[in-house]
C-alpha positions in Angstrom: 0.0 0.0 0.0 1.2 3.5 -0.8 2.0 5.7 2.2 -0.4 8.5 3.0 0.7 12.0 1.9 0.1 15.2 3.8 -0.9 17.6 1.0 -1.0 21.4 1.4 -1.5 22.3 -2.2 -2.5 20.7 -5.5 -1.1 21.3 -9.0 -3.7 22.0 -11.7 -3.3 20.9 -15.3 -2.1 23.9 -17.4 -3.6 24.6 -20.8 -0.1 25.0 -22.3 3.5 25.4 -21.2 4.2 28.1 -23.8 4.3 31.5 -22.2 2.8 33.3 -25.2 -0.1 30.9 -25.4 -0.7 31.2 -21.7 -1.3 34.9 -22.2 -3.6 34.2 -25.2 -5.6 31.9 -22.9 -5.7 34.6 -20.3 -7.2 37.1 -22.7 -9.6 34.5 -24.2 -10.9 33.5 -20.7 -11.1 37.1 -19.7 -13.3 37.8 -22.7 -15.5 34.8 -22.0 -15.8 35.7 -18.4 -16.8 39.3 -19.1 -19.4 38.1 -21.7 -20.9 35.8 -19.0 -20.9 38.6 -16.5 -22.6 41.0 -19.0 -25.1 38.5 -20.3 -26.3 37.1 -17.0 -26.0 40.5 -15.3 -28.3 42.1 -17.8 -30.9 39.3 -17.4 -30.8 39.7 -13.6 -31.0 43.4 -13.7 -33.8 43.5 -16.4 -35.9 41.0 -14.5 -35.5 42.8 -11.2 -36.1 46.2 -12.8 -39.1 45.4 -15.0 -42.3 44.6 -13.0 -43.8 43.0 -16.0 -41.2 40.2 -15.7 -42.1 39.5 -12.1 -43.7 36.1 -13.1 -42.7 32.5 -12.1 -40.9 31.9 -15.4 -38.7 34.9 -15.1 -38.2 34.4 -11.3 -36.7 31.0 -12.1 -34.7 32.5 -15.0 -33.2 35.1 -12.6 -32.2 32.2 -10.2 -30.6 30.4 -13.2 -28.6 33.5 -14.1 -27.3 33.9 -10.5 -26.3 30.2 -10.5 -24.5 30.6 -13.9 -22.6 33.6 -12.6 -21.6 31.7 -9.4 -20.5 28.6 -11.4 -18.3 30.4 -13.9 -16.8 32.6 -11.1 -15.7 29.4 -9.3 -13.4 28.2 -12.1 -12.4 30.8 -14.6 -10.8 33.5 -12.3 -8.3 30.9 -10.9 -7.6 29.6 -14.5 -7.0 33.2 -15.6 -4.7 33.8 -12.7 -2.7 30.7 -13.4 -2.3 31.6 -17.0 -1.3 35.2 -16.2 1.2 34.3 -13.5 2.5 31.1 -15.0 1.6 28.9 -12.0 -0.3 25.7 -11.4 -0.6 25.7 -7.6 -3.9 25.9 -5.7 -4.0 25.5 -1.9 -5.7 22.5 -0.2 -8.4 24.8 1.3 -8.9 26.7 -2.0 -9.2 23.4 -3.9 -11.8 22.1 -1.4 -13.8 25.4 -1.7 -13.6 25.3 -5.5 -14.8 21.7 -5.6 -17.7 22.5 -3.1 -18.9 25.6 -5.0 -18.6 24.1 -8.4 -20.5 21.0 -7.4 -23.0 23.2 -5.6 -23.8 25.5 -8.5 -23.9 22.7 -11.1 -26.2 20.5 -9.0 -28.5 23.5 -8.2 -28.4 24.4 -11.9 -29.8 21.0 -12.9 -32.4 20.9 -10.1 -33.6 24.4 -11.1 -33.8 23.3 -14.7 -36.1 20.5 -13.5 -38.3 23.1 -11.7 -38.4 25.2 -14.8 -39.6 22.2 -16.8 -42.5 21.9 -14.3 -43.2 25.6 -14.7 -43.5 25.2 -18.5 -45.6 22.1 -18.1 -48.1 23.9 -15.9 -48.2 27.0 -18.1 -49.0 25.1 -21.2 -50.8 22.0 -20.1 -52.7 23.4 -17.2 -52.9 27.2 -17.8 -56.1 27.7 -15.8 -54.3 26.4 -12.7 -51.1 28.3 -13.3 -51.7 31.1 -10.8 -52.8 28.6 -8.1 -50.1 26.0 -8.5 -47.3 28.5 -9.1 -48.0 31.3 -6.7 -45.2 33.4 -5.3 -44.9 31.3 -2.2 -44.8 28.0 -4.2 -42.1 29.5 -6.5 -39.9 30.6 -3.6 -40.3 27.1 -2.0 -39.4 25.3 -5.2 -36.4 27.6 -5.8 -35.3 27.1 -2.2 -35.6 23.4 -2.6 -33.4 23.4 -5.6 -30.7 25.5 -3.8 -31.0 23.5 -0.6 -30.7 20.1 -2.5 -27.7 21.4 -4.4 -26.1 22.6 -1.2 -26.6 19.2 0.6 -25.4 17.2 -2.4 -22.2 19.3 -2.7 -21.6 19.3 1.1 -21.8 15.5 1.2 -19.5 15.0 -1.8 -17.0 17.5 -0.7 -16.8 16.1 2.9 -16.6 12.5 1.6 -14.0 13.3 -1.0 -11.6 15.3 1.2 -11.9 12.8 4.1 -10.1 10.2 1.9 -6.4 9.4 2.4 -4.4 10.6 -0.5 -1.3 8.7 -1.6 -1.0 9.2 -5.4 0.6 12.6 -5.4 -1.0 16.1 -5.7 -1.2 16.6 -9.5 -4.7 17.0 -10.9 -5.5 16.2 -14.6 -7.9 19.2 -14.8 -7.8 23.0 -14.8 -10.0 23.1 -11.7 -10.7 20.8 -8.7 -13.5 18.3 -9.1 -14.4 15.0 -7.5 -13.2 12.5 -10.1 -9.7 14.1 -10.1 -9.4 14.0 -6.3 -10.5 10.4 -6.3 -7.7 9.5 -8.7 -5.2 10.6 -6.0 -6.9 8.5 -3.2 -5.5 5.2 -2.1 -7.0 2.2 -3.9 -10.3 0.8 -2.6 -10.6 3.7 -0.1 -13.4 5.6 -1.8 -16.3 3.2 -1.5 -18.4 5.7 0.4 -17.9 8.4 -2.3 -18.8 5.8 -4.9 -22.0 5.1 -3.1 -22.8 8.8 -2.9 -22.0 9.2 -6.6 -24.4 6.3 -7.5 -27.2 7.9 -5.3 -26.6 11.4 -6.9 -26.7 9.8 -10.4 -30.0 8.2 -9.5 -31.5 11.5 -8.4 -30.2 13.3 -11.5 -31.7 10.4 -13.6 -35.1 10.9 -12.0 -34.9 14.7 -12.7 -33.9 13.9 -16.3 -36.9 11.5 -16.7 -39.2 14.1 -15.2 -37.9 16.7 -17.7 -38.4 14.3 -20.6 -41.9 13.4 -19.6 -42.8 17.0 -19.0 -41.8 17.9 -22.5 -43.6 15.0 -24.0 -46.8 16.3 -22.5 -45.9 19.9 -23.5 -45.4 19.0 -27.1 -48.6 17.0 -27.2 -50.5 20.0 -25.8 -48.8 22.5 -28.2 -49.6 20.4 -31.2 -53.3 20.5 -30.3 -53.3 24.3 -30.3 -55.4 25.3 -33.3 -53.8 28.6 -34.2 -50.3 28.8 -35.7 -49.6 32.0 -33.7 -50.5 30.2 -30.5 -48.2 27.3 -31.2 -45.4 29.7 -32.1 -45.8 31.6 -28.8 -45.9 28.3 -26.8 -42.8 27.0 -28.5 -41.0 30.3 -28.0 -41.3 30.0 -24.2 -40.2 26.3 -24.2 -37.5 26.0 -26.8 -34.9 28.1 -24.9 -35.3 26.0 -21.8 -35.1 22.8 -23.8 -32.0 24.1 -25.6 -30.3 24.9 -22.2 -31.2 21.5 -20.8 -29.9 19.7 -23.9 -26.6 21.7 -23.8 -26.2 21.1 -20.1 -26.9 17.3 -20.2 -25.0 16.5 -23.4 -21.8 18.3 -22.5 -21.8 16.9 -18.9 -22.7 13.4 -20.0 -20.0 13.3 -22.6 -17.4 14.7 -20.2 -18.0 12.1 -17.5 -19.1 9.1 -19.6 -16.8 9.3 -22.6 -15.0 6.0 -23.5 -11.5 5.8 -21.8 -9.8 5.0 -25.1 -10.5 8.5 -26.4 -9.4 10.2 -23.2 -6.3 12.4 -23.1 -5.2 15.4 -21.0 -5.7 17.8 -24.0 -9.1 16.4 -24.9 -10.2 16.3 -21.2 -9.3 20.0 -20.9 -11.4 20.9 -24.0 -14.3 18.8 -22.8 -14.1 20.4 -19.3 -14.3 23.9 -20.8 -17.2 22.6 -23.0 -19.4 21.6 -20.0 -18.1 24.0 -17.3 -17.8 27.2 -19.2 -19.6 27.2 -22.6 -23.2 26.6 -21.4 -22.9 29.4 -18.8 -21.9 31.9 -21.5 -24.5 30.7 -24.0 -27.5 30.5 -21.6 -28.2 34.3 -21.6 -28.0 34.3 -25.4 -30.3 31.3 -25.8 -32.9 32.8 -23.4 -32.9 36.3 -24.9 -32.8 35.3 -28.6 -36.4 34.1 -28.8 -37.9 36.0 -25.9 -39.3 39.3 -27.1 -40.3 40.4 -23.6 -36.9 39.9 -22.2 -35.2 41.6 -25.1 -37.5 44.6 -24.9 -36.9 44.9 -21.2 -33.1 44.8 -21.6 -33.3 47.3 -24.5 -35.4 49.7 -22.3 -33.1 49.3 -19.4 -30.0 50.1 -21.5 -31.8 53.0 -23.1 -32.8 54.4 -19.7 -29.2 54.1 -18.4 -27.9 55.9 -21.5 -30.5 58.7 -21.2 -29.8 59.1 -17.4 -26.1 59.3 -18.1 -26.7 62.0 -20.7 -29.0 63.9 -18.4 -26.5 63.7 -15.6 -23.7 65.1 -17.9 -25.9 68.0 -19.0 -26.6 68.9 -15.4 -22.9 68.7 -14.5 
């Protein structure tokens, strides 16, 4: 058996060892991060500012934007700092915090997407009961349940993972800390408890996935029965963005964690990690605002109001 190692820091996988490319990666990630901040920030501000958007659908969308901001802020700033300062190190405590928050936000993201599928199901399949089933109190409870379940799931995984004895070094084959990479460093046959938690979490996520699929089967059946083309178009316009976000989230995450071992390599793993941990968080605001006229109009009015107020302030000064 390998001797246990007392670890004070981990070494993350760099995107490149070439200094010039490291700076290119820094500027690329900075642009991606600012785009995510801008897109999700505009959605949060527009929904909070416009009283017409104070509905269950936009309340859940606001929560999703907050989660996306938290998730991308967990991984990219450290990756940018490592590229800028040509370092790979992350402290033990920072690694545990990064793992906890990334798992927390990603879990909560999926649970919230499940709640949003229920919201769309009630809105289209049972519109007469929408106000009753999705009142303000019910929406707050469902959002709190998504956040609380994500927190509990992340807390259990983080505590279980970092309670394992590590004896395989401190080098992680990833640009951020996540459970599978820490498990690779643990002593053989010492992570049965974490494996059990992973199986349980996978079962819960599978139930959520089945619920989303069944919800959309009912939604599409109801939409296709709408007699007017305009009505069908309006119904699809509120569902397709959510369905696109769910598909992007599930497809990238599934490919990342279930891809065949024979196609795995450090370079490919880095690309896939960026694909599921960064790309959806940047594209979500674009997906939701592209077909949503109410949201686009609210964002346009907010920006116009900010510009006019700035001009008025300059005139006064």
